[in-house]
Structures are given as C-alpha cells and as structure tokens.
VOBA-1610 file (N, C-alpha, C; in pm, whole numbers, padded with zeros to 5 digits, always signed):
BEGIN
Unk+09059+11090+16900Unk+09017+11224+16938Unk+08988+11235+17088Unk+08948+11122+17151Unk+08914+11129+17292Unk+09030+11085+17382Unk+09151+11082+17327Unk+09268+11049+17407Unk+09303+11167+17496Unk+09320+11142+17626Unk+09356+11250+17717Unk+09501+11239+17764Unk+09559+11120+17752Unk+09701+11100+17784Unk+09766+11029+17665Unk+09872+11090+17611Unk+09945+11030+17500Unk+10095+11028+17533Unk+10147+10910+17546Unk+10290+10890+17575Unk+10354+10837+17447Unk+10451+10911+17394Unk+10508+10876+17264Unk+10659+10856+17274Unk+10702+10731+17260Unk+10845+10695+17253Unk+10925+10756+17367Unk+10872+10742+17487Unk+10934+10805+17604Unk+11038+10713+17669Unk+11154+10770+17695Unk+11260+10703+17770Unk+11303+10794+17884Unk+11354+10734+17990Unk+11400+10812+18104Unk+11524+10747+18163Unk+11628+10827+18181Unk+11751+10781+18242Unk+11790+10874+18355Unk+11849+10818+18457Unk+11911+10896+18564Unk+12060+10864+18558Unk+12136+10956+18497Unk+12277+10927+18472Unk+12289+10813+18373Unk+12362+10710+18410Unk+12380+10594+18321Unk+12273+10487+18343Unk+12183+10512+18437Unk+12080+10413+18471Unk+11955+10438+18388Unk+11920+10343+18301Unk+11802+10354+18216Unk+11680+10297+18290Unk+11583+10383+18319Unk+11465+10342+18395Unk+11350+10301+18303Unk+11332+10375+18193Unk+11226+10346+18096Unk+11283+10356+17956Unk+11236+10266+17868Unk+11287+10264+17730Unk+11172+10258+17630Unk+11158+10365+17552Unk+11070+10369+17436Unk+10926+10327+17469Unk+10867+10397+17566Unk+10730+10367+17608Unk+10631+10450+17526Unk+10531+10383+17468Unk+10422+10451+17398Unk+10289+10391+17444Unk+10197+10477+17484Unk+10064+10430+17523Unk+09966+10546+17516Unk+09838+10512+17508Unk+09731+10610+17500Unk+09624+10576+17601Unk+09578+10676+17676Unk+09469+10659+17772Unk+09353+10746+17726Unk+09237+10687+17711Unk+09119+10759+17661Unk+09037+10817+17775Unk+08954+10914+17739Unk+08869+10981+17838Unk+08783+10881+17913Unk+08772+10902+18042Unk+08695+10824+18140Unk+08731+10675+18143Unk+08851+10644+18096Unk+08903+10507+18103Unk+08973+10485+18237Unk+08970+10363+18287Unk+09055+10324+18399Unk+09168+10241+18339Unk+09285+10302+18334Unk+09402+10238+18272Unk+09498+10197+18383Unk+09535+10071+18385Unk+09626+10019+18487Unk+09765+09995+18432Unk+09865+10034+18509Unk+10004+09999+18480Unk+10044+09890+18576Unk+10066+09772+18522Unk+10094+09654+18603Unk+10240+09614+18589Unk+10305+09593+18703Unk+10444+09549+18698Unk+10502+09540+18837Unk+10611+09465+18853Unk+10673+09450+18984Unk+10745+09578+19025Unk+10789+09584+19149Unk+10870+09697+19196Unk+10994+09709+19109Unk+11028+09832+19072Unk+11146+09855+18989Unk+11119+09848+18840Unk+10991+09826+18801Unk+10959+09816+18658Unk+10957+09952+18590Unk+10944+10061+18668Unk+10940+10195+18611Unk+10804+10262+18618Unk+10709+10200+18688Unk+10572+10252+18695Unk+10568+10392+18756Unk+10635+10409+18871Unk+10630+10537+18941Unk+10695+10648+18859Unk+10807+10619+18796Unk+10873+10719+18712Unk+10782+10761+18597Unk+10713+10666+18537Unk+10624+10698+18425Unk+10509+10787+18469Unk+10442+10753+18579Unk+10328+10836+18620Unk+10373+10974+18668Unk+10493+10984+18724Unk+10544+11116+18764Unk+10566+11204+18640Unk+10612+11145+18531Unk+10628+11222+18407Unk+10494+11263+18350Unk+10395+11175+18356Unk+10262+11208+18307Unk+10201+11320+18389Unk+10227+11318+18520Unk+10174+11422+18609Unk+10252+11553+18599Unk+10366+11552+18529Unk+10444+11673+18512Unk+10548+11697+18620Unk+10571+11597+18704Unk+10668+11610+18813Unk+10810+11581+18764Unk+10821+11487+18670Unk+10949+11454+18606Unk+10938+11485+18456Unk+11052+11502+18391Unk+11053+11523+18246Unk+11121+11406+18177Unk+11074+11367+18059Unk+11137+11256+17987Unk+11278+11292+17940Unk+11364+11191+17928Unk+11495+11210+17865Unk+11479+11215+17714Unk+11386+11134+17663Unk+11352+11132+17520Unk+11202+11111+17505Unk+11148+11150+17390Unk+11007+11133+17364Unk+10924+11246+17421Unk+10793+11233+17410Unk+10706+11340+17460Unk+10579+11283+17520Unk+10522+11362+17611Unk+10397+11326+17678Unk+10299+11441+17662Unk+10180+11411+17615Unk+10074+11510+17607Unk+09960+11469+17699Unk+09912+11565+17778Unk+09795+11545+17862Unk+09694+11652+17826Unk+09572+11609+17794Unk+09468+11702+17746Unk+09520+11783+17627Unk+09594+11714+17540Unk+09649+11769+17416Unk+09751+11881+17439Unk+09812+11883+17556Unk+09914+11983+17590Unk+10041+11912+17633Unk+10153+11958+17579Unk+10281+11898+17612Unk+10313+11917+17759Unk+10353+11809+17825Unk+10389+11815+17967Unk+10541+11828+17981Unk+10588+11891+18092Unk+10507+11946+18202Unk+10443+12079+18166Unk+10326+12105+18222Unk+10252+12228+18198Unk+10176+12264+18325Unk+10200+12382+18380Unk+10145+12418+18510Unk+09993+12421+18510Unk+09934+12473+18403Unk+09787+12479+18398Unk+09727+12339+18401Unk+09786+12248+18325Unk+09736+12112+18322Unk+09749+12043+18456Unk+09854+12076+18530Unk+09877+12010+18658Unk+09764+12037+18757Unk+09693+12149+18739Unk+09579+12178+18827Unk+09458+12092+18793Unk+09460+12026+18676Unk+09349+11941+18635Unk+09378+11793+18664Unk+09489+11771+18733Unk+09532+11634+18766Unk+09531+11616+18917Unk+09472+11506+18963Unk+09484+11466+19102Unk+09590+11357+19109Unk+09697+11381+19186Unk+09808+11286+19190Unk+09827+11233+19331Unk+09821+11102+19346Unk+09847+11037+19474Unk+09978+10961+19461Unk+10079+11011+19530Unk+10212+10951+19520Unk+10219+10821+19600Unk+10322+10744+19571Unk+10342+10618+19644Unk+10381+10644+19789Unk+10458+10750+19812Unk+10490+10790+19949Unk+10400+10906+19989Unk+10346+10900+20109Unk+10247+10997+20153Unk+10310+11132+20181Unk+10264+11236+20111Unk+10313+11372+20130Unk+10220+11446+20225Unk+10224+11408+20352Unk+10133+11461+20453Unk+10212+11534+20562Unk+10142+11625+20630Unk+10202+11696+20743Unk+10162+11623+20871Unk+10258+11552+20929Unk+10228+11460+21038Unk+10182+11531+21164Unk+10227+11655+21185Unk+10190+11726+21308Unk+10050+11786+21299Unk+09994+11793+21178Unk+09859+11845+21160Unk+09756+11733+21168Unk+09633+11770+21194Unk+09525+11671+21193Unk+09492+11633+21050Unk+09412+11527+21036Unk+09367+11488+20903Unk+09289+11599+20836Unk+09201+11663+20912Unk+09120+11771+20856Unk+09206+11889+20814Unk+09306+11924+20896Unk+09395+12035+20863Unk+09476+12005+20737Unk+09516+11880+20719Unk+09585+11841+20595Unk+09492+11863+20475Unk+09368+11818+20486Unk+09274+11832+20374Unk+09242+11978+20348Unk+09232+12060+20454Unk+09209+12203+20435Unk+09326+12268+20361Unk+09447+12225+20395Unk+09566+12280+20329Unk+09565+12246+20180Unk+09542+12119+20147Unk+09542+12079+20005Unk+09424+12142+19931Unk+09310+12154+19997Unk+09195+12217+19934Unk+09224+12364+19900Unk+09295+12433+19989Unk+09327+12574+19964Unk+09422+12588+19845Unk+09513+12490+19828Unk+09603+12492+19712Unk+09522+12484+19582Unk+09415+12406+19586Unk+09330+12390+19468Unk+09228+12502+19453Unk+09231+12600+19545Unk+09140+12714+19535Unk+09002+12690+19591Unk+08986+12583+19669Unk+08856+12556+19730Unk+08842+12635+19859Unk+08728+12704+19877Unk+08708+12788+19994Unk+08568+12768+20052Unk+08554+12810+20177Unk+08423+12818+20240Unk+08342+12691+20235Unk+08214+12706+20198Unk+08121+12593+20198Unk+08165+12484+20102Unk+08215+12524+19986Unk+08258+12426+19886Unk+08373+12342+19940Unk+08467+12407+20010Unk+08578+12333+20068Unk+08529+12232+20171Unk+08438+12274+20257Unk+08385+12183+20361Unk+08312+12065+20298Unk+08235+12092+20192Unk+08161+11984+20125Unk+08255+11882+20063Unk+08360+11931+19998Unk+08453+11841+19932Unk+08533+11759+20034Unk+08573+11820+20144Unk+08645+11747+20249Unk+08555+11640+20309Unk+08430+11676+20334Unk+08335+11581+20392Unk+08315+11461+20298Unk+08300+11490+20170Unk+08277+11382+20073Unk+08399+11292+20061Unk+08517+11352+20046Unk+08639+11274+20027Unk+08671+11191+20151Unk+08652+11248+20269Unk+08679+11175+20393Unk+08582+11058+20411Unk+08457+11081+20371Unk+08357+10974+20380Unk+08392+10859+20287Unk+08438+10892+20168Unk+08473+10791+20069Unk+08579+10695+20123Unk+08679+10748+20192Unk+08790+10664+20240Unk+08773+10624+20386Unk+08652+10647+20439Unk+08617+10602+20574Unk+08707+10664+20682Unk+08728+10795+20673Unk+08812+10865+20771Unk+08736+10973+20848Unk+08606+10984+20828Unk+08530+11093+20888Unk+08550+11102+21039Unk+08552+10987+21106Unk+08562+10986+21253Unk+08704+11010+21304Unk+08801+11022+21212Unk+08941+11034+21254Unk+09005+11165+21211Unk+08926+11256+21156Unk+08984+11378+21099Unk+09046+11470+21203Unk+09003+11461+21327Unk+09057+11549+21430Unk+09189+11498+21488Unk+09222+11373+21460Unk+09345+11316+21512Unk+09466+11366+21434Unk+09580+11390+21501Unk+09702+11424+21427Unk+09747+11306+21342Unk+09799+11336+21225Unk+09831+11231+21128Unk+09942+11139+21179Unk+10028+11187+21270Unk+10133+11098+21321Unk+10074+10983+21404Unk+09947+10993+21440Unk+09880+10884+21510Unk+09809+10788+21415Unk+09811+10818+21286Unk+09746+10733+21187Unk+09830+10609+21159Unk+09763+10500+21127Unk+09833+10382+21076Unk+09877+10409+20932Unk+09960+10320+20878Unk+10003+10334+20739Unk+09886+10334+20642Unk+09789+10247+20666Unk+09671+10240+20580Unk+09587+10366+20585Unk+09576+10424+20704Unk+09499+10548+20719Unk+09567+10664+20646Unk+09699+10666+20648Unk+09772+10770+20575Unk+09748+10757+20425Unk+09746+10632+20374Unk+09718+10611+20232Unk+09578+10662+20198Unk+09483+10635+20285Unk+09346+10678+20261Unk+09334+10831+20263Unk+09409+10895+20353Unk+09408+11041+20358Unk+09471+11101+20232Unk+09577+11038+20184Unk+09640+11084+20060Unk+09544+11073+19942Unk+09468+10965+19938Unk+09369+10948+19831Unk+09261+11055+19841Unk+09214+11082+19962Unk+09114+11187+19981Unk+09165+11322+19931Unk+09292+11352+19960Unk+09350+11480+19916Unk+09354+11489+19764Unk+09383+11378+19696Unk+09390+11378+19550Unk+09253+11397+19486Unk+09147+11364+19559Unk+09011+11372+19505Unk+08942+11506+19531Unk+09001+11589+19615Unk+08932+11709+19664Unk+08880+11799+19553Unk+08964+11826+19452Unk+08928+11926+19351Unk+08859+11867+19229Unk+08810+11742+19242Unk+08739+11676+19133Unk+08815+11688+19001Unk+08936+11634+18996Unk+09020+11651+18878Unk+08967+11576+18756Unk+09004+11626+18637Unk+08969+11555+18514Unk+09044+11424+18502Unk+09167+11423+18554Unk+09252+11305+18548Unk+09301+11272+18688Unk+09286+11146+18726Unk+09329+11100+18858Unk+09442+10998+18839Unk+09559+11030+18893Unk+09675+10941+18881Unk+09708+10886+19018Unk+09697+10756+19033Unk+09712+10691+19163Unk+09825+10590+19159Unk+09928+10614+19239Unk+10045+10526+19242Unk+10033+10431+19360Unk+09999+10304+19331Unk+09980+10201+19434Unk+09882+10250+19542Unk+09760+10287+19504Unk+09670+10356+19598Unk+09619+10271+19714Unk+09615+10139+19699Unk+09550+10058+19802Unk+09649+09974+19883Unk+09778+10007+19876Unk+09876+09936+19957Unk+09846+09961+20105Unk+09835+09854+20182Unk+09810+09867+20325Unk+09666+09890+20362Unk+09577+09882+20265Unk+09434+09904+20291Unk+09362+09770+20293Unk+09272+09752+20390Unk+09206+09622+20405Unk+09114+09593+20286Unk+09089+09464+20259Unk+09014+09424+20138Unk+08876+09486+20126Unk+08805+09502+20239Unk+08669+09557+20233Unk+08673+09702+20187Unk+08763+09781+20245Unk+08774+09921+20206Unk+08830+09935+20065Unk+08920+09846+20027Unk+08973+09849+19891Unk+08862+09829+19789Unk+08769+09738+19820Unk+08655+09716+19731Unk+08569+09842+19722Unk+08552+09911+19836Unk+08474+10034+19839Unk+08540+10143+19755Unk+08672+10153+19764Unk+08746+10254+19687Unk+08733+10226+19537Unk+08744+10100+19498Unk+08731+10067+19357Unk+08589+10095+19306Unk+08492+10075+19391Unk+08354+10107+19353Unk+08341+10256+19323Unk+08408+10340+19405Unk+08405+10484+19382Unk+08483+10521+19256Unk+08593+10451+19229Unk+08670+10479+19107Unk+08585+10451+18983Unk+08508+10342+18986Unk+08417+10313+18874Unk+08316+10427+18858Unk+08265+10476+18970Unk+08166+10584+18966Unk+08227+10711+18906Unk+08349+10743+18949Unk+08419+10860+18895Unk+08442+10845+18744Unk+08480+10725+18704Unk+08502+10697+18562Unk+08374+10717+18482Unk+08263+10668+18535Unk+08134+10684+18467Unk+08095+10831+18453Unk+08143+10913+18546Unk+08111+11057+18544Unk+08208+11137+18458Unk+08308+11069+18399Unk+08396+11138+18305Unk+08540+11153+18349Unk+08575+11106+18469Unk+08713+11117+18516Unk+08799+11007+18452Unk+08915+11045+18404Unk+09011+10949+18350Unk+09105+10907+18464Unk+09123+10777+18480Unk+09198+10727+18595Unk+09315+10641+18547Unk+09434+10676+18595Unk+09555+10599+18569Unk+09605+10546+18702Unk+09617+10415+18714Unk+09652+10355+18843Unk+09767+10256+18824Unk+09864+10260+18913Unk+09971+10161+18910Unk+09942+10054+19015Unk+09980+09934+18984Unk+09959+09825+19080Unk+10053+09709+19049Unk+10080+09629+19151Unk+10147+09500+19128Unk+10054+09387+19173Unk+09929+09422+19206Unk+09831+09325+19255Unk+09745+09278+19138Unk+09747+09148+19113Unk+09682+09095+18993Unk+09530+09113+18995Unk+09465+09099+19110Unk+09319+09112+19110Unk+09277+09258+19086Unk+09364+09353+19122Unk+09334+09493+19090Unk+09352+09519+18940Unk+09451+09455+18882Unk+09472+09469+18737Unk+09347+09424+18660Unk+09281+09321+18710Unk+09159+09270+18645Unk+09046+09373+18646Unk+09050+09468+18741Unk+08945+09566+18754Unk+08958+09682+18654Unk+09074+09692+18588Unk+09100+09802+18496Unk+09038+09774+18358Unk+08999+09880+18291Unk+08945+09864+18156Unk+09054+09831+18056Unk+09172+09893+18072Unk+09287+09867+17987Unk+09410+09852+18076Unk+09505+09772+18028Unk+09627+09746+18104Unk+09750+09767+18018Unk+09854+09823+18080Unk+09986+09823+18021Unk+10077+09744+18114Unk+10143+09643+18062Unk+10231+09560+18144Unk+10375+09608+18130Unk+10435+09644+18242Unk+10573+09695+18244Unk+10665+09594+18309Unk+10780+09577+18247Unk+10885+09494+18307Unk+11021+09546+18260Unk+11110+09566+18356Unk+11246+09613+18326Unk+11245+09741+18241Unk+11151+09831+18270Unk+11148+09959+18201Unk+11088+09956+18062Unk+11031+09845+18022Unk+10970+09834+17889Unk+10823+09796+17900Unk+10744+09843+17805Unk+10604+09803+17794Unk+10601+09672+17716Unk+10570+09563+17785Unk+10578+09431+17720Unk+10446+09388+17656Unk+10335+09450+17699Unk+10204+09418+17640Unk+10103+09522+17684Unk+09997+09539+17605Unk+09888+09628+17643Unk+09759+09579+17580Unk+09649+09615+17644Unk+09517+09573+17597Unk+09425+09558+17716Unk+09301+09516+17689Unk+09209+09490+17800Unk+09252+09362+17870Unk+09217+09344+17997Unk+09249+09219+18065Unk+09202+09096+17986Unk+09082+09104+17929Unk+09029+08991+17852Unk+09115+08964+17728Unk+09154+09070+17657Unk+09238+09052+17538Unk+09373+08990+17574Unk+09431+09035+17684Unk+09563+08985+17724Unk+09555+08838+17767Unk+09445+08801+17832Unk+09428+08660+17869Unk+09405+08574+17745Unk+09316+08620+17656Unk+09282+08540+17539Unk+09399+08524+17444Unk+09478+08629+17427Unk+09590+08622+17333Unk+09701+08530+17380Unk+09701+08498+17509Unk+09804+08408+17563Unk+09745+08276+17610Unk+09615+08254+17581Unk+09544+08134+17628Unk+09561+08116+17779Unk+09553+08228+17850Unk+09570+08226+17996Unk+09434+08238+18064Unk+09425+08186+18184Unk+09302+08199+18262Unk+09310+08317+18359Unk+09431+08367+18384Unk+09448+08480+18476Unk+09544+08582+18415Unk+09537+08705+18467Unk+09630+08810+18426Unk+09773+08774+18466Unk+09787+08708+18580Unk+09921+08668+18624Unk+09987+08575+18523Unk+09910+08480+18471Unk+09964+08389+18369Unk+10002+08466+18243Unk+09917+08561+18204Unk+09946+08641+18084Unk+10072+08725+18105Unk+10088+08783+18223Unk+10207+08863+18252Unk+10333+08778+18244Unk+10326+08659+18301Unk+10442+08569+18297Unk+10473+08527+18154Unk+10369+08508+18074Unk+10389+08472+17933Unk+10463+08583+17859Unk+10410+08706+17870Unk+10473+08818+17799Unk+10612+08848+17853Unk+10628+08837+17984Unk+10759+08860+18044Unk+10862+08757+17998Unk+10815+08633+17988Unk+10903+08527+17940Unk+10938+08543+17794Unk+10838+08581+17713Unk+10862+08602+17570Unk+10959+08716+17549Unk+10947+08820+17631Unk+11037+08936+17620Unk+11182+08894+17647Unk+11202+08809+17748Unk+11338+08772+17786Unk+11398+08664+17695Unk+11311+08596+17619Unk+11364+08498+17525Unk+11413+08564+17397Unk+11361+08684+17368Unk+11400+08754+17244Unk+11539+08816+17256
//
C-alpha cells in the first residue's frame, strides 16, 4: 500500500537495440532505493521512464498510483539528470530562479528555497557567478539544488555525486537521509559501491536486466560476501553462466 513507484515487466528498445528487458521493482515511501550498475546497464533509461521523460516499449510504470507518463505527477518529482541542463550564460542564482518559477515558487518562498538548496550543496558564495565559470562538480551541485527547490515527494537522482569531492558527497548523503526521514522517496543511480551501501534497498542492473534486489545486507549475506562489490560480481557471474 505504501509503494510510490511500481515498475512492472518493463522493457525498452531503441530500434533493434534492447536497452532494458523485463524489469520489475517496487520503491516504497520515504525509501532510498539505489540502482547499481556499470555504464550502459540501462540505469539512466529506467529512471527517465520513471520520471515520465521516456515511455516503455513494454510493461507499465506507476508513480503515486498513476500510470506514467503523467504531467501532474511530473510536478511532484524532482529529477536530476546525468547531464546538467543548465543555462551557462546565466548566473547560478538566475538558473535557480528560472527553475523555481517553473515549479510555481514566487517571492519570499522562492528566495527561501533557493537559499536553502544553495546552502545544502555549498554554492551560496558562488551564486552570482555565471555558470560557464563553474567547474564540473559545481554544475552537478547546482543541478542537485534545482531538483530540490520544490520539495518534491519523489527525488530521482542520476549519478548525483559524480565529480563531487568526498567531504561534500558525505554532506549531500546526510541531507538525503534527512529528506527520507521527512517522507521524501529517493531513487538514485550509481556505479560507486560505497554509495550503494548507503541505500536502504538496491536493484542491481547488468546488460539491461535486474540481476538482484534487496537491502545491501541481504545481498551480501545471500552471497556470503563481505562487500556489495563482491555480491554484484557474484550475481553478474551467475547471470552469465545461465
């Protein structure tokens, strides 16, 4: 009953190229669910379909018990893409003002949300700079701030901490835990094993298939592994032997 994301037998093809095959998974309210897999595993395509940006070739996706894509639901989702969708000629603050206006944030509320989001990603002192002067890591942090502005029910983050230093990455994960405790459901893709350990539930993707799912502890114990990396290699190897 508390499932907010339901993916049922979803496949996706681009022409003759099969990207995802028969994916089924459930994400519960205020859960941090991680999609773990190497580049090319299909993680980005899957989260784009969940966010309503892409449509499945087969199967169905429900978010908040509504079939996706659905425009109303998309306003309740914060989506941070793998590539930064920023306006380079604008300042950081102007970018956040633009995204805030899309979400209907105005006046004092808009200023408060921009201030909070910028503080979270440690960009407060750089908001006046044009984004073309930002480093790659700063652009990722600005994209994350934009996704958080409207306090979405569901936060979908595609490789959110790529290019971000370890200290700030730890700070961001601390905030994600806080958001989760407050009721936000978080779906995050990663290929970093220590980030996978931070998730409450994991889905392991390889070659467009879901090869295993469960909590990090369950996945380690079921494979007699000491690390998530060992468990991933076990399931990946078992998949290719079949």
